[in-house]
C-alpha positions, 0 to 999 in steps of 0.5 A: 500500499505504502508504495502504491500510495506514495510519489514513485520518487521517493524510495523506500527503505525499511530498517528495523531496529528494536532500540531504536526509541524515534521514527524519523520522517517528513509528517507530509510524507507519513500522511500520503500512505497514512489513513486516520480513522474517526467517527462523525460524533452527531450521526455516527458516519465514518471520516477518513482523514488523509492527505487528500482530506485537507485536515492536519496530521495532528488534528487528526490523530486527535480526532482519532484519539478522542474516547468517548467519556474521557477525552472531549470530540475534537471539532474539525470543520463545522463537526465533532469527532471521536475515536474511530474505535467507536465504530470498529477495533480495527476499522480494517474494513478499510483496507479492502482492495489494498494488498498487504494489509497491517491490521493492529489489533489494540485490545482484545475483543470477546463474544460479537465484536469477536465474530465481527472482525473474524468476518472481516479479517477473513474477507480482506485474506480472501484477496490479499496478505494479511498481518494482524498485530495483537498485544502479547501476554506482556503487554496485556500484563503490562496494561492492567484492566483498564486500558486509560489508566495513564499509571501503566503508560510506561510499563506499556510501553516498555511492552510493545517495544519489546514485541515491535522488535518480535513484530517488525521481521514479520512486518517488514517480510509482508511487503516484501 
């Protein structure tokens, strides 16, 4: 998807280092290949913020992180937006037509939501190579029962960094 989304004059190199703490890049280039999902708080329609939307990356990310009941909706234009997770755990259905697809599952759903996710992933896998990244046991343990508890932030970051080293090679293989 990245190679199809950015200018052909841009060379893509993937250098994985699990010790790295910083991602360096031009935000305008990142926004070329980044689709950020939020939900219109008024009518529940999904909104895709990308470079073509004209919405600054910081506003798009803020809208996508506006968890209902925790953070207020973010105003963009005349509308207010909330976290895209209010619509779907992954919003993976927006990747239809892309190949390969990297899906990040931030929390494990249960019951009916898990069944919907399984169905959406099966639909994607019918026409694309899909890598699903789930939080590992160390991450779940670090998070505890409340994913929004700020006291677990440092432990969750450490767990995520540890898992990212393992996942980096799988993600790199997905795009080879």
